[in-house]
C-alpha positions in Angstrom: 164.6 134.3 99.9 164.3 137.9 100.1 164.9 139.6 97.5 168.6 140.8 96.5 169.8 144.5 96.4 172.7 145.9 94.4 174.0 147.6 97.3 174.6 144.4 99.5 176.7 143.4 96.4 179.7 143.0 97.4 181.4 143.2 93.6 180.4 145.9 91.5 182.2 144.2 87.8 180.9 140.7 86.6 183.6 138.6 87.3 183.2 136.5 83.9 182.9 140.0 81.7 184.0 142.6 83.7 180.9 144.4 83.0 178.7 146.5 85.0 176.6 144.4 87.0 172.3 144.0 87.1 169.7 144.1 90.1 168.1 141.6 88.2 171.9 139.3 88.0 172.7 138.7 91.9 172.5 135.7 93.5 173.0 134.6 97.3 176.6 132.5 97.8 177.3 131.8 101.7 176.0 134.9 103.1 176.6 137.2 100.7 174.8 138.7 97.4 176.8 138.1 95.1 176.6 140.3 90.8 177.4 139.2 88.0 176.5 141.3 84.9 173.3 139.6 83.1 171.2 136.1 84.1 173.5 134.1 82.8 176.9 134.7 83.9 174.5 134.9 87.5 173.4 130.5 86.3 176.4 129.6 85.8 178.2 130.9 88.6 174.8 128.5 90.7 174.9 126.4 88.9 179.3 126.2 89.7 179.7 126.6 92.8 176.9 123.9 93.3 178.4 121.1 92.0 182.1 122.2 93.5 180.3 123.0 97.1 178.3 119.2 96.6 181.6 117.5 96.0 183.4 119.0 98.5 180.6 117.4 100.9 181.4 113.7 100.1 
């Protein structure tokens, strides 16, 4: 995967905390860069979306 860039992020504010997103806490979801204020929030999002995406596929 290519390095994700803060300039490509679809959000400026973390959906979990309301704090600004950080460059080290980005992920790609459905072709879009999504940001979080910390890596824990990013990891929580990745785990949740993977679970729902898998459930929808079944």
